A tleap script that builds the chain and sets N, CA, C and O, in Angstrom:
source leaprc.protein.ff14SB
mol = sequence {
  NMET LYS ILE VAL VAL ALA TYR ASP GLY SER
  GLU ASP ALA LYS GLU GLY VAL ARG LEU ALA
  LYS LYS PHE LEU GLU ASP GLU GLY GLY GLU
  LEU THR LEU LEU THR VAL VAL ALA LYS ARG
  GLU ASP MET SER SER ASP GLU ILE SER ALA
  LEU ARG LYS LYS ALA GLU ASN LEU MET SER
  GLU ALA LYS SER LEU PHE SER ASP LEU LYS
  LEU GLN THR GLU ILE ILE GLU ASP PHE SER
  VAL PRO GLU ALA ILE LEU LYS PHE VAL GLU
  LYS LYS GLU ALA ASP LEU LEU ILE MET GLY
  ALA LYS GLY THR ARG PRO ASP ILE LEU ARG
  TYR THR LEU GLY SER THR ALA ALA LYS VAL
  VAL THR TYR SER PRO CYS SER VAL PHE ILE
  VAL ARG LYS LYS PRO LYS GLU CGLU
}
set mol.1.N position { -18.996 1.393 -9.441 }
set mol.1.CA position { -17.983 1.452 -10.672 }
set mol.1.C position { -16.566 1.014 -10.257 }
set mol.1.O position { -16.014 1.693 -9.391 }
set mol.2.N position { -15.967 0.045 -10.734 }
set mol.2.CA position { -14.589 -0.233 -10.298 }
set mol.2.C position { -13.759 0.227 -11.232 }
set mol.2.O position { -13.844 -0.221 -12.375 }
set mol.3.N position { -12.717 1.300 -10.869 }
set mol.3.CA position { -11.910 1.917 -11.670 }
set mol.3.C position { -10.187 1.487 -11.157 }
set mol.3.O position { -9.852 1.481 -9.972 }
set mol.4.N position { -9.444 1.220 -12.061 }
set mol.4.CA position { -8.156 0.859 -12.119 }
set mol.4.C position { -7.336 1.920 -12.518 }
set mol.4.O position { -7.620 2.279 -13.661 }
set mol.5.N position { -6.388 2.583 -11.985 }
set mol.5.CA position { -5.401 3.402 -12.760 }
set mol.5.C position { -4.073 2.833 -12.562 }
set mol.5.O position { -3.617 2.602 -11.442 }
set mol.6.N position { -3.433 2.600 -13.691 }
set mol.6.CA position { -2.130 2.086 -13.735 }
set mol.6.C position { -1.445 3.161 -13.462 }
set mol.6.O position { -1.736 4.222 -14.013 }
set mol.7.N position { -0.358 3.062 -12.514 }
set mol.7.CA position { 0.172 4.401 -11.924 }
set mol.7.C position { 1.636 4.138 -11.652 }
set mol.7.O position { 2.030 3.369 -10.775 }
set mol.8.N position { 2.515 4.922 -12.575 }
set mol.8.CA position { 3.853 4.883 -12.538 }
set mol.8.C position { 4.589 6.209 -12.203 }
set mol.8.O position { 5.799 6.317 -12.400 }
set mol.9.N position { 3.763 7.314 -11.641 }
set mol.9.CA position { 4.278 8.413 -11.168 }
set mol.9.C position { 4.334 9.397 -12.320 }
set mol.9.O position { 4.396 10.617 -12.166 }
set mol.10.N position { 4.313 8.870 -13.301 }
set mol.10.CA position { 4.193 10.034 -14.527 }
set mol.10.C position { 2.971 11.066 -14.554 }
set mol.10.O position { 1.874 10.782 -14.074 }
set mol.11.N position { 3.267 12.310 -15.171 }
set mol.11.CA position { 2.303 13.321 -15.155 }
set mol.11.C position { 1.142 12.709 -15.656 }
set mol.11.O position { 0.041 12.861 -15.126 }
set mol.12.N position { 1.381 11.885 -16.857 }
set mol.12.CA position { -0.113 11.328 -17.524 }
set mol.12.C position { -0.691 10.416 -16.357 }
set mol.12.O position { -1.906 10.517 -16.192 }
set mol.13.N position { -0.050 9.596 -15.577 }
set mol.13.CA position { -0.679 8.742 -14.506 }
set mol.13.C position { -1.395 9.652 -13.310 }
set mol.13.O position { -2.356 9.282 -12.635 }
set mol.14.N position { -0.765 10.820 -13.213 }
set mol.14.CA position { -1.363 11.775 -12.111 }
set mol.14.C position { -2.514 12.461 -12.513 }
set mol.14.O position { -3.255 13.015 -11.701 }
set mol.15.N position { -2.711 12.455 -13.763 }
set mol.15.CA position { -3.733 13.041 -14.595 }
set mol.15.C position { -4.826 12.044 -14.641 }
set mol.15.O position { -6.010 12.344 -14.495 }
set mol.16.N position { -4.411 10.917 -14.836 }
set mol.16.CA position { -5.448 9.897 -14.731 }
set mol.16.C position { -6.049 9.577 -13.402 }
set mol.16.O position { -7.171 9.071 -13.405 }
set mol.17.N position { -5.411 9.820 -12.196 }
set mol.17.CA position { -6.059 9.828 -10.930 }
set mol.17.C position { -6.983 10.952 -10.779 }
set mol.17.O position { -8.092 10.817 -10.263 }
set mol.18.N position { -6.595 11.898 -11.162 }
set mol.18.CA position { -7.369 13.371 -11.157 }
set mol.18.C position { -8.738 13.062 -12.010 }
set mol.18.O position { -9.820 13.511 -11.632 }
set mol.19.N position { -8.605 12.278 -13.160 }
set mol.19.CA position { -9.900 11.980 -13.906 }
set mol.19.C position { -10.652 11.044 -13.381 }
set mol.19.O position { -11.861 11.180 -13.565 }
set mol.20.N position { -10.194 9.869 -12.606 }
set mol.20.CA position { -10.813 8.857 -11.808 }
set mol.20.C position { -11.688 9.566 -10.834 }
set mol.20.O position { -12.857 9.201 -10.718 }
set mol.21.N position { -11.210 10.568 -10.111 }
set mol.21.CA position { -11.847 11.272 -9.222 }
set mol.21.C position { -13.073 11.786 -9.808 }
set mol.21.O position { -14.124 11.421 -9.281 }
set mol.22.N position { -13.121 12.552 -10.784 }
set mol.22.CA position { -14.207 13.087 -11.247 }
set mol.22.C position { -15.208 11.865 -11.738 }
set mol.22.O position { -16.415 12.066 -11.600 }
set mol.23.N position { -14.837 10.804 -12.216 }
set mol.23.CA position { -15.778 9.723 -12.436 }
set mol.23.C position { -16.382 9.311 -11.313 }
set mol.23.O position { -17.590 9.077 -11.364 }
set mol.24.N position { -15.782 9.172 -10.291 }
set mol.24.CA position { -16.259 8.692 -8.922 }
set mol.24.C position { -16.789 9.649 -8.275 }
set mol.24.O position { -17.223 9.305 -7.176 }
set mol.25.N position { -16.934 10.855 -8.573 }
set mol.25.CA position { -17.734 11.887 -8.023 }
set mol.25.C position { -19.137 11.730 -8.507 }
set mol.25.O position { -20.141 11.959 -7.832 }
set mol.26.N position { -19.102 11.250 -9.948 }
set mol.26.CA position { -20.338 11.379 -10.589 }
set mol.26.C position { -21.157 9.719 -10.277 }
set mol.26.O position { -22.317 9.471 -9.949 }
set mol.27.N position { -20.223 8.991 -10.491 }
set mol.27.CA position { -20.861 7.578 -10.407 }
set mol.27.C position { -20.637 6.713 -9.086 }
set mol.27.O position { -21.274 5.701 -8.795 }
set mol.28.N position { -19.596 7.307 -8.327 }
set mol.28.CA position { -19.536 6.206 -6.928 }
set mol.28.C position { -18.693 5.191 -7.273 }
set mol.28.O position { -18.426 5.112 -8.472 }
set mol.29.N position { -18.168 4.335 -6.480 }
set mol.29.CA position { -17.447 2.908 -6.764 }
set mol.29.C position { -16.222 2.998 -5.960 }
set mol.29.O position { -16.148 3.566 -4.871 }
set mol.30.N position { -15.231 2.375 -6.595 }
set mol.30.CA position { -13.942 2.146 -5.850 }
set mol.30.C position { -12.798 2.334 -6.896 }
set mol.30.O position { -12.886 2.155 -8.111 }
set mol.31.N position { -11.714 2.727 -6.185 }
set mol.31.CA position { -10.631 3.133 -7.071 }
set mol.31.C position { -9.365 2.509 -6.596 }
set mol.31.O position { -9.077 2.668 -5.409 }
set mol.32.N position { -8.511 1.769 -7.419 }
set mol.32.CA position { -7.203 0.974 -7.057 }
set mol.32.C position { -6.175 1.778 -7.969 }
set mol.32.O position { -6.371 2.079 -9.146 }
set mol.33.N position { -5.285 2.007 -7.375 }
set mol.33.CA position { -3.946 2.332 -8.218 }
set mol.33.C position { -3.017 1.090 -8.168 }
set mol.33.O position { -2.724 0.577 -7.089 }
set mol.34.N position { -2.601 0.658 -9.247 }
set mol.34.CA position { -1.942 -0.479 -9.628 }
set mol.34.C position { -0.485 0.096 -10.138 }
set mol.34.O position { -0.447 0.949 -11.024 }
set mol.35.N position { 0.660 -0.399 -9.552 }
set mol.35.CA position { 2.057 -0.415 -10.360 }
set mol.35.C position { 2.548 -1.636 -10.337 }
set mol.35.O position { 2.408 -2.425 -9.403 }
set mol.36.N position { 3.229 -1.871 -11.510 }
set mol.36.CA position { 4.029 -3.144 -11.712 }
set mol.36.C position { 5.565 -2.913 -11.701 }
set mol.36.O position { 6.151 -2.141 -12.460 }
set mol.37.N position { 6.149 -3.697 -10.727 }
set mol.37.CA position { 7.392 -3.907 -10.600 }
set mol.37.C position { 7.910 -4.836 -11.859 }
set mol.37.O position { 7.684 -6.045 -11.818 }
set mol.38.N position { 8.585 -4.277 -12.938 }
set mol.38.CA position { 8.816 -5.048 -13.984 }
set mol.38.C position { 10.387 -5.931 -13.719 }
set mol.38.O position { 11.478 -5.365 -13.652 }
set mol.39.N position { 10.227 -7.000 -13.631 }
set mol.39.CA position { 11.305 -7.991 -13.282 }
set mol.39.C position { 11.948 -8.426 -14.519 }
set mol.39.O position { 11.275 -8.452 -15.549 }
set mol.40.N position { 13.288 -8.801 -14.531 }
set mol.40.CA position { 13.861 -9.457 -15.816 }
set mol.40.C position { 14.698 -10.736 -15.181 }
set mol.40.O position { 15.122 -10.844 -14.031 }
set mol.41.N position { 14.807 -11.665 -16.271 }
set mol.41.CA position { 15.498 -12.971 -15.620 }
set mol.41.C position { 16.759 -12.814 -15.072 }
set mol.41.O position { 17.122 -13.559 -14.162 }
set mol.42.N position { 17.543 -11.856 -15.552 }
set mol.42.CA position { 19.019 -11.506 -14.983 }
set mol.42.C position { 18.925 -10.801 -13.691 }
set mol.42.O position { 20.002 -10.597 -13.131 }
set mol.43.N position { 17.863 -10.392 -13.111 }
set mol.43.CA position { 17.779 -9.365 -11.794 }
set mol.43.C position { 18.015 -10.405 -10.717 }
set mol.43.O position { 17.540 -11.541 -10.688 }
set mol.44.N position { 18.796 -9.857 -9.869 }
set mol.44.CA position { 19.014 -10.391 -8.452 }
set mol.44.C position { 17.916 -10.119 -7.627 }
set mol.44.O position { 17.040 -9.325 -7.971 }
set mol.45.N position { 17.900 -10.788 -6.446 }
set mol.45.CA position { 16.775 -10.572 -5.595 }
set mol.45.C position { 16.935 -9.308 -5.022 }
set mol.45.O position { 15.949 -8.621 -4.754 }
set mol.46.N position { 18.236 -8.880 -4.777 }
set mol.46.CA position { 18.290 -7.392 -4.235 }
set mol.46.C position { 17.986 -6.319 -5.147 }
set mol.46.O position { 17.582 -5.217 -4.776 }
set mol.47.N position { 18.219 -6.711 -6.542 }
set mol.47.CA position { 17.531 -5.644 -7.409 }
set mol.47.C position { 16.128 -5.530 -7.539 }
set mol.47.O position { 15.591 -4.469 -7.858 }
set mol.48.N position { 15.400 -6.759 -7.265 }
set mol.48.CA position { 13.911 -6.811 -7.452 }
set mol.48.C position { 13.442 -6.146 -6.116 }
set mol.48.O position { 12.403 -5.486 -6.091 }
set mol.49.N position { 14.150 -6.311 -5.105 }
set mol.49.CA position { 13.704 -5.752 -3.827 }
set mol.49.C position { 13.951 -4.237 -3.712 }
set mol.49.O position { 13.238 -3.524 -3.004 }
set mol.50.N position { 14.845 -3.834 -4.334 }
set mol.50.CA position { 14.988 -2.214 -4.575 }
set mol.50.C position { 13.829 -1.621 -5.430 }
set mol.50.O position { 13.225 -0.589 -5.137 }
set mol.51.N position { 13.580 -2.438 -6.576 }
set mol.51.CA position { 12.557 -1.991 -7.444 }
set mol.51.C position { 10.991 -2.079 -6.591 }
set mol.51.O position { 10.199 -1.174 -6.854 }
set mol.52.N position { 10.694 -2.813 -5.904 }
set mol.52.CA position { 9.576 -3.024 -4.973 }
set mol.52.C position { 9.596 -1.865 -4.091 }
set mol.52.O position { 8.632 -1.104 -4.001 }
set mol.53.N position { 10.867 -1.693 -3.326 }
set mol.53.CA position { 10.862 -0.506 -2.510 }
set mol.53.C position { 10.475 0.768 -3.297 }
set mol.53.O position { 9.654 1.602 -2.916 }
set mol.54.N position { 11.178 0.800 -4.446 }
set mol.54.CA position { 10.823 2.119 -5.133 }
set mol.54.C position { 9.200 2.185 -5.386 }
set mol.54.O position { 8.678 3.278 -5.169 }
set mol.55.N position { 8.440 1.209 -5.785 }
set mol.55.CA position { 7.107 1.004 -6.151 }
set mol.55.C position { 6.249 1.393 -4.695 }
set mol.55.O position { 5.221 2.070 -4.700 }
set mol.56.N position { 6.829 0.875 -3.565 }
set mol.56.CA position { 5.925 1.103 -2.341 }
set mol.56.C position { 6.234 2.628 -2.121 }
set mol.56.O position { 5.266 3.258 -1.694 }
set mol.57.N position { 7.300 3.298 -2.311 }
set mol.57.CA position { 7.600 4.635 -1.972 }
set mol.57.C position { 6.535 5.371 -3.095 }
set mol.57.O position { 5.910 6.368 -2.733 }
set mol.58.N position { 6.407 4.966 -4.123 }
set mol.58.CA position { 5.571 5.507 -5.150 }
set mol.58.C position { 4.084 5.700 -4.862 }
set mol.58.O position { 3.366 6.671 -5.101 }
set mol.59.N position { 3.787 4.451 -4.250 }
set mol.59.CA position { 2.212 4.439 -3.733 }
set mol.59.C position { 2.155 5.235 -2.634 }
set mol.59.O position { 1.087 5.846 -2.571 }
set mol.60.N position { 2.979 5.473 -1.667 }
set mol.60.CA position { 3.018 6.180 -0.612 }
set mol.60.C position { 2.669 7.624 -0.974 }
set mol.60.O position { 1.719 8.287 -0.561 }
set mol.61.N position { 3.775 8.025 -1.958 }
set mol.61.CA position { 3.705 9.327 -2.402 }
set mol.61.C position { 2.306 9.679 -3.078 }
set mol.61.O position { 1.733 10.761 -2.948 }
set mol.62.N position { 1.856 8.616 -3.805 }
set mol.62.CA position { 0.247 8.805 -4.537 }
set mol.62.C position { -0.648 8.965 -3.581 }
set mol.62.O position { -1.549 9.790 -3.733 }
set mol.63.N position { -0.548 8.186 -2.412 }
set mol.63.CA position { -1.661 8.267 -1.269 }
set mol.63.C position { -1.551 9.654 -0.714 }
set mol.63.O position { -2.615 10.235 -0.495 }
set mol.64.N position { -0.387 10.297 -0.444 }
set mol.64.CA position { -0.234 11.595 -0.106 }
set mol.64.C position { -0.768 12.612 -0.811 }
set mol.64.O position { -1.478 13.466 -0.280 }
set mol.65.N position { -0.475 12.599 -2.042 }
set mol.65.CA position { -0.766 13.429 -3.225 }
set mol.65.C position { -2.299 13.520 -3.498 }
set mol.65.O position { -2.832 14.502 -4.014 }
set mol.66.N position { -2.973 12.356 -3.085 }
set mol.66.CA position { -4.289 12.298 -3.495 }
set mol.66.C position { -5.100 11.792 -2.171 }
set mol.66.O position { -6.003 10.959 -2.244 }
set mol.67.N position { -4.670 12.392 -0.961 }
set mol.67.CA position { -5.157 12.086 0.440 }
set mol.67.C position { -6.628 12.223 0.552 }
set mol.67.O position { -7.277 11.702 1.459 }
set mol.68.N position { -7.208 13.046 -0.540 }
set mol.68.CA position { -8.547 13.281 -0.446 }
set mol.68.C position { -9.512 12.024 -1.000 }
set mol.68.O position { -10.738 12.040 -0.890 }
set mol.69.N position { -8.854 11.084 -1.528 }
set mol.69.CA position { -9.660 10.196 -2.210 }
set mol.69.C position { -9.483 8.649 -1.255 }
set mol.69.O position { -8.505 8.312 -0.587 }
set mol.70.N position { -10.424 8.102 -1.408 }
set mol.70.CA position { -10.363 6.784 -0.718 }
set mol.70.C position { -9.826 5.924 -1.777 }
set mol.70.O position { -10.481 5.833 -2.815 }
set mol.71.N position { -8.691 5.262 -1.657 }
set mol.71.CA position { -8.116 4.540 -2.711 }
set mol.71.C position { -7.367 3.212 -2.191 }
set mol.71.O position { -6.944 3.184 -1.035 }
set mol.72.N position { -7.215 2.172 -3.007 }
set mol.72.CA position { -6.586 0.854 -2.747 }
set mol.72.C position { -5.313 1.102 -3.492 }
set mol.72.O position { -5.231 1.923 -4.406 }
set mol.73.N position { -4.320 0.358 -3.064 }
set mol.73.CA position { -3.114 0.277 -3.919 }
set mol.73.C position { -2.687 -1.101 -4.068 }
set mol.73.O position { -2.933 -1.895 -3.160 }
set mol.74.N position { -2.016 -1.508 -5.212 }
set mol.74.CA position { -1.727 -2.764 -5.354 }
set mol.74.C position { -0.327 -2.775 -6.268 }
set mol.74.O position { -0.132 -2.113 -7.287 }
set mol.75.N position { 0.545 -3.660 -5.660 }
set mol.75.CA position { 1.761 -3.536 -6.380 }
set mol.75.C position { 2.126 -5.220 -6.951 }
set mol.75.O position { 2.097 -6.176 -6.176 }
set mol.76.N position { 2.398 -5.324 -8.145 }
set mol.76.CA position { 2.325 -6.590 -8.576 }
set mol.76.C position { 4.014 -6.826 -9.183 }
set mol.76.O position { 4.579 -5.818 -9.607 }
set mol.77.N position { 4.593 -7.845 -9.201 }
set mol.77.CA position { 5.761 -8.145 -9.623 }
set mol.77.C position { 5.782 -8.919 -10.807 }
set mol.77.O position { 5.424 -10.084 -10.635 }
set mol.78.N position { 6.144 -8.559 -12.122 }
set mol.78.CA position { 6.005 -9.518 -13.251 }
set mol.78.C position { 6.930 -9.164 -14.291 }
set mol.78.O position { 7.576 -8.117 -14.261 }
set mol.79.N position { 7.013 -10.106 -15.307 }
set mol.79.CA position { 8.265 -10.044 -16.212 }
set mol.79.C position { 7.456 -9.152 -17.432 }
set mol.79.O position { 8.081 -8.653 -18.368 }
set mol.80.N position { 6.182 -9.047 -17.301 }
set mol.80.CA position { 5.618 -8.112 -18.759 }
set mol.80.C position { 4.679 -7.290 -17.825 }
set mol.80.O position { 3.852 -7.822 -17.083 }
set mol.81.N position { 4.903 -5.779 -17.940 }
set mol.81.CA position { 3.876 -4.753 -17.658 }
set mol.81.C position { 2.441 -5.130 -18.120 }
set mol.81.O position { 1.481 -5.409 -17.402 }
set mol.82.N position { 2.499 -5.083 -19.337 }
set mol.82.CA position { 1.112 -5.171 -19.799 }
set mol.82.C position { 0.388 -6.244 -19.738 }
set mol.82.O position { -0.835 -6.127 -19.817 }
set mol.83.N position { 0.932 -7.405 -19.597 }
set mol.83.CA position { 0.342 -8.593 -19.212 }
set mol.83.C position { -0.128 -8.691 -17.720 }
set mol.83.O position { -1.191 -9.258 -17.463 }
set mol.84.N position { 0.795 -8.045 -16.548 }
set mol.84.CA position { 0.296 -7.776 -15.328 }
set mol.84.C position { -0.980 -6.940 -15.326 }
set mol.84.O position { -1.985 -7.364 -14.755 }
set mol.85.N position { -0.962 -5.583 -16.047 }
set mol.85.CA position { -2.153 -4.973 -16.023 }
set mol.85.C position { -3.479 -5.913 -16.464 }
set mol.85.O position { -4.490 -5.970 -15.765 }
set mol.86.N position { -3.340 -6.534 -17.546 }
set mol.86.CA position { -4.501 -7.153 -18.193 }
set mol.86.C position { -5.001 -7.991 -17.224 }
set mol.86.O position { -6.202 -8.017 -16.954 }
set mol.87.N position { -3.984 -8.843 -16.547 }
set mol.87.CA position { -4.460 -10.005 -15.428 }
set mol.87.C position { -5.236 -9.331 -14.345 }
set mol.87.O position { -6.277 -9.829 -13.916 }
set mol.88.N position { -4.719 -8.139 -13.869 }
set mol.88.CA position { -5.043 -7.617 -12.822 }
set mol.88.C position { -6.698 -7.014 -12.947 }
set mol.88.O position { -7.534 -7.113 -12.049 }
set mol.89.N position { -6.899 -6.428 -14.180 }
set mol.89.CA position { -7.987 -5.799 -14.417 }
set mol.89.C position { -8.992 -6.783 -14.746 }
set mol.89.O position { -10.147 -6.358 -14.762 }
set mol.90.N position { -8.789 -8.148 -15.042 }
set mol.90.CA position { -9.662 -9.097 -15.476 }
set mol.90.C position { -9.755 -9.588 -14.056 }
set mol.90.O position { -10.919 -9.468 -13.675 }
set mol.91.N position { -9.062 -10.037 -13.233 }
set mol.91.CA position { -9.141 -10.597 -11.899 }
set mol.91.C position { -10.097 -9.637 -10.976 }
set mol.91.O position { -10.899 -10.161 -10.203 }
set mol.92.N position { -9.978 -8.149 -11.090 }
set mol.92.CA position { -10.673 -7.376 -10.130 }
set mol.92.C position { -11.872 -7.119 -10.779 }
set mol.92.O position { -12.702 -6.463 -10.150 }
set mol.93.N position { -12.215 -7.590 -12.196 }
set mol.93.CA position { -13.535 -7.180 -12.757 }
set mol.93.C position { -13.755 -5.813 -12.845 }
set mol.93.O position { -14.852 -5.332 -12.560 }
set mol.94.N position { -12.739 -5.091 -13.241 }
set mol.94.CA position { -12.650 -3.633 -13.430 }
set mol.94.C position { -13.750 -3.150 -14.609 }
set mol.94.O position { -13.912 -3.779 -15.655 }
set mol.95.N position { -14.475 -1.928 -14.256 }
set mol.95.CA position { -15.234 -1.637 -15.385 }
set mol.95.C position { -14.410 -0.574 -16.202 }
set mol.95.O position { -14.780 -0.365 -17.358 }
set mol.96.N position { -13.299 0.133 -15.696 }
set mol.96.CA position { -12.749 1.195 -16.451 }
set mol.96.C position { -11.195 1.088 -16.032 }
set mol.96.O position { -10.907 1.151 -14.837 }
set mol.97.N position { -10.207 0.929 -16.997 }
set mol.97.CA position { -8.804 1.202 -16.636 }
set mol.97.C position { -8.507 2.565 -17.023 }
set mol.97.O position { -9.233 3.117 -17.849 }
set mol.98.N position { -7.535 3.156 -16.524 }
set mol.98.CA position { -7.208 4.480 -16.787 }
set mol.98.C position { -5.900 4.422 -16.669 }
set mol.98.O position { -5.348 4.004 -15.651 }
set mol.99.N position { -5.168 4.920 -17.910 }
set mol.99.CA position { -3.769 4.797 -17.952 }
set mol.99.C position { -3.114 6.008 -18.886 }
set mol.99.O position { -3.704 6.458 -19.868 }
set mol.100.N position { -1.923 6.432 -18.477 }
set mol.100.CA position { -1.160 7.354 -19.200 }
set mol.100.C position { -1.067 6.901 -20.548 }
set mol.100.O position { -1.225 5.711 -20.821 }
set mol.101.N position { -0.782 7.908 -21.550 }
set mol.101.CA position { -0.487 7.550 -23.029 }
set mol.101.C position { 1.045 6.953 -23.047 }
set mol.101.O position { 1.424 6.065 -23.810 }
set mol.102.N position { 1.691 7.483 -22.253 }
set mol.102.CA position { 3.210 6.994 -22.147 }
set mol.102.C position { 3.449 7.109 -20.759 }
set mol.102.O position { 2.742 7.748 -19.980 }
set mol.103.N position { 4.644 6.360 -20.423 }
set mol.103.CA position { 5.079 6.372 -19.210 }
set mol.103.C position { 6.304 7.308 -18.611 }
set mol.103.O position { 6.318 8.481 -18.986 }
set mol.104.N position { 7.063 6.973 -17.940 }
set mol.104.CA position { 8.207 7.768 -17.553 }
set mol.104.C position { 9.424 7.912 -18.378 }
set mol.104.O position { 10.301 8.714 -18.054 }
set mol.105.N position { 9.522 7.117 -19.507 }
set mol.105.CA position { 10.571 6.969 -20.244 }
set mol.105.C position { 10.747 8.276 -21.073 }
set mol.105.O position { 9.800 8.763 -21.689 }
set mol.106.N position { 11.914 8.791 -21.066 }
set mol.106.CA position { 11.872 10.148 -21.747 }
set mol.106.C position { 12.158 10.151 -23.172 }
set mol.106.O position { 12.074 11.145 -23.894 }
set mol.107.N position { 12.606 8.621 -23.648 }
set mol.107.CA position { 13.062 8.663 -24.998 }
set mol.107.C position { 11.751 8.239 -26.035 }
set mol.107.O position { 11.864 7.992 -27.236 }
set mol.108.N position { 10.679 8.225 -25.360 }
set mol.108.CA position { 9.288 7.962 -26.365 }
set mol.108.C position { 8.826 9.311 -26.867 }
set mol.108.O position { 8.560 10.197 -26.055 }
set mol.109.N position { 8.728 9.492 -28.073 }
set mol.109.CA position { 8.356 10.527 -28.725 }
set mol.109.C position { 7.003 11.110 -28.111 }
set mol.109.O position { 6.117 10.344 -27.734 }
set mol.110.N position { 6.885 12.429 -28.030 }
set mol.110.CA position { 5.809 13.064 -27.224 }
set mol.110.C position { 4.311 12.644 -27.693 }
set mol.110.O position { 3.362 12.581 -26.912 }
set mol.111.N position { 4.244 12.375 -29.044 }
set mol.111.CA position { 3.001 12.322 -29.701 }
set mol.111.C position { 2.572 10.810 -30.037 }
set mol.111.O position { 1.638 10.488 -30.771 }
set mol.112.N position { 3.453 9.936 -29.343 }
set mol.112.CA position { 3.142 8.509 -29.808 }
set mol.112.C position { 2.442 7.814 -28.477 }
set mol.112.O position { 2.270 8.395 -27.405 }
set mol.113.N position { 2.113 6.587 -28.745 }
set mol.113.CA position { 1.300 5.897 -27.656 }
set mol.113.C position { 2.343 4.920 -27.380 }
set mol.113.O position { 2.978 4.340 -28.260 }
set mol.114.N position { 2.519 4.735 -25.949 }
set mol.114.CA position { 3.641 3.872 -25.482 }
set mol.114.C position { 3.277 2.436 -25.819 }
set mol.114.O position { 2.118 2.075 -26.021 }
set mol.115.N position { 4.383 1.607 -25.868 }
set mol.115.CA position { 4.055 0.240 -25.992 }
set mol.115.C position { 2.986 -0.673 -25.023 }
set mol.115.O position { 2.196 -1.579 -25.285 }
set mol.116.N position { 3.323 -0.051 -23.926 }
set mol.116.CA position { 2.441 -0.889 -22.763 }
set mol.116.C position { 1.142 -0.440 -23.032 }
set mol.116.O position { 0.303 -1.338 -23.105 }
set mol.117.N position { 0.641 1.029 -23.247 }
set mol.117.CA position { -0.544 1.381 -23.355 }
set mol.117.C position { -1.219 0.702 -24.758 }
set mol.117.O position { -2.387 0.314 -24.773 }
set mol.118.N position { -0.454 0.627 -25.761 }
set mol.118.CA position { -0.934 0.223 -26.949 }
set mol.118.C position { -1.248 -1.346 -26.786 }
set mol.118.O position { -2.201 -1.831 -27.395 }
set mol.119.N position { -0.412 -2.152 -25.934 }
set mol.119.CA position { -0.984 -3.449 -25.874 }
set mol.119.C position { -2.186 -3.754 -24.738 }
set mol.119.O position { -3.020 -4.650 -24.864 }
set mol.120.N position { -2.118 -2.996 -23.811 }
set mol.120.CA position { -3.284 -3.006 -22.883 }
set mol.120.C position { -4.614 -2.666 -23.643 }
set mol.120.O position { -5.654 -3.306 -23.491 }
set mol.121.N position { -4.462 -1.557 -24.500 }
set mol.121.CA position { -5.735 -1.013 -25.176 }
set mol.121.C position { -6.281 -2.220 -26.032 }
set mol.121.O position { -7.455 -2.572 -25.914 }
set mol.122.N position { -5.354 -2.886 -26.949 }
set mol.122.CA position { -5.645 -3.868 -27.643 }
set mol.122.C position { -6.362 -5.037 -26.904 }
set mol.122.O position { -7.327 -5.497 -27.515 }
set mol.123.N position { -6.084 -5.566 -25.778 }
set mol.123.CA position { -6.233 -6.607 -25.210 }
set mol.123.C position { -7.239 -6.665 -23.936 }
set mol.123.O position { -7.671 -7.668 -23.368 }
set mol.124.N position { -7.472 -5.369 -23.670 }
set mol.124.CA position { -8.073 -5.015 -22.242 }
set mol.124.C position { -9.633 -5.912 -22.143 }
set mol.124.O position { -10.498 -5.734 -23.000 }
set mol.125.N position { -9.765 -6.570 -21.351 }
set mol.125.CA position { -11.225 -7.074 -21.020 }
set mol.125.C position { -12.246 -5.880 -20.689 }
set mol.125.O position { -13.453 -6.122 -20.659 }
set mol.126.N position { -11.820 -4.758 -20.475 }
set mol.126.CA position { -12.887 -3.673 -20.022 }
set mol.126.C position { -12.417 -2.318 -20.772 }
set mol.126.O position { -11.412 -2.258 -21.481 }
set mol.127.N position { -13.126 -1.444 -20.561 }
set mol.127.CA position { -13.069 -0.048 -21.330 }
set mol.127.C position { -11.575 0.549 -20.810 }
set mol.127.O position { -11.164 0.370 -19.663 }
set mol.128.N position { -10.928 1.195 -21.722 }
set mol.128.CA position { -9.599 1.947 -21.216 }
set mol.128.C position { -9.816 3.320 -21.708 }
set mol.128.O position { -10.325 3.665 -22.774 }
set mol.129.N position { -9.310 4.097 -20.683 }
set mol.129.CA position { -9.314 5.706 -20.983 }
set mol.129.C position { -7.999 5.954 -20.847 }
set mol.129.O position { -7.427 5.679 -19.792 }
set mol.130.N position { -7.318 6.533 -21.954 }
set mol.130.CA position { -6.033 6.790 -22.119 }
set mol.130.C position { -5.785 8.338 -22.041 }
set mol.130.O position { -6.387 9.106 -22.792 }
set mol.131.N position { -4.866 8.776 -21.092 }
set mol.131.CA position { -4.770 10.152 -20.589 }
set mol.131.C position { -3.419 10.600 -20.964 }
set mol.131.O position { -2.403 9.952 -20.711 }
set mol.132.N position { -3.444 11.754 -21.586 }
set mol.132.CA position { -2.245 12.499 -21.976 }
set mol.132.C position { -2.341 13.926 -21.103 }
set mol.132.O position { -3.364 14.587 -21.278 }
set mol.133.N position { -1.468 14.367 -20.298 }
set mol.133.CA position { -1.380 15.426 -19.516 }
set mol.133.C position { -0.993 16.558 -20.555 }
set mol.133.O position { -0.087 16.360 -21.365 }
set mol.134.N position { -1.643 17.654 -20.518 }
set mol.134.CA position { -1.499 18.732 -21.629 }
set mol.134.C position { -0.068 19.524 -21.317 }
set mol.134.O position { 0.177 19.963 -20.193 }
set mol.135.N position { 0.666 19.631 -22.216 }
set mol.135.CA position { 1.731 20.442 -21.983 }
set mol.135.C position { 1.537 22.009 -21.592 }
set mol.135.O position { 0.732 22.677 -22.240 }
set mol.136.N position { 2.196 22.526 -20.649 }
set mol.136.CA position { 2.064 23.880 -20.160 }
set mol.136.C position { 2.318 24.880 -21.280 }
set mol.136.O position { 3.428 24.951 -21.808 }
set mol.137.N position { 1.267 25.675 -21.658 }
set mol.137.CA position { 1.707 26.747 -22.499 }
set mol.137.C position { 2.768 27.620 -22.086 }
set mol.137.O position { 2.801 28.004 -20.917 }
set mol.138.N position { 3.814 28.050 -23.083 }
set mol.138.CA position { 4.724 29.000 -22.677 }
set mol.138.C position { 4.442 30.453 -22.977 }
set mol.138.O position { 5.240 31.322 -22.625 }
savepdb mol mol.pdb
quit
């Protein structure tokens, strides 16, 4: 089984990696963490380089956090995060894409599906598992 986790460092994405681990324990296969550097037309090469460095750090942190897993990492630069994810899972011939219900943006309502997740779910060539980290009980 080929599993891709769209990884942005959010709690939902971390929960997605934990879930992928459970799938792989049962089924076997390979795991790839994917992060997308979202470029804009008006960005300078220095800004893009800074975002790429941030993505590299994010992947290094993920490898440390999930050091018990054999995983591959991939960083893609694109103008559209959903399009980049869709192209990657198609090229990879993924069996399953796991992604968070919403990313790291704090302005998205707690119970909504983020725009990236909504677009990917609609057009994905493989099954998509949407993960939402349960809030801690107070």
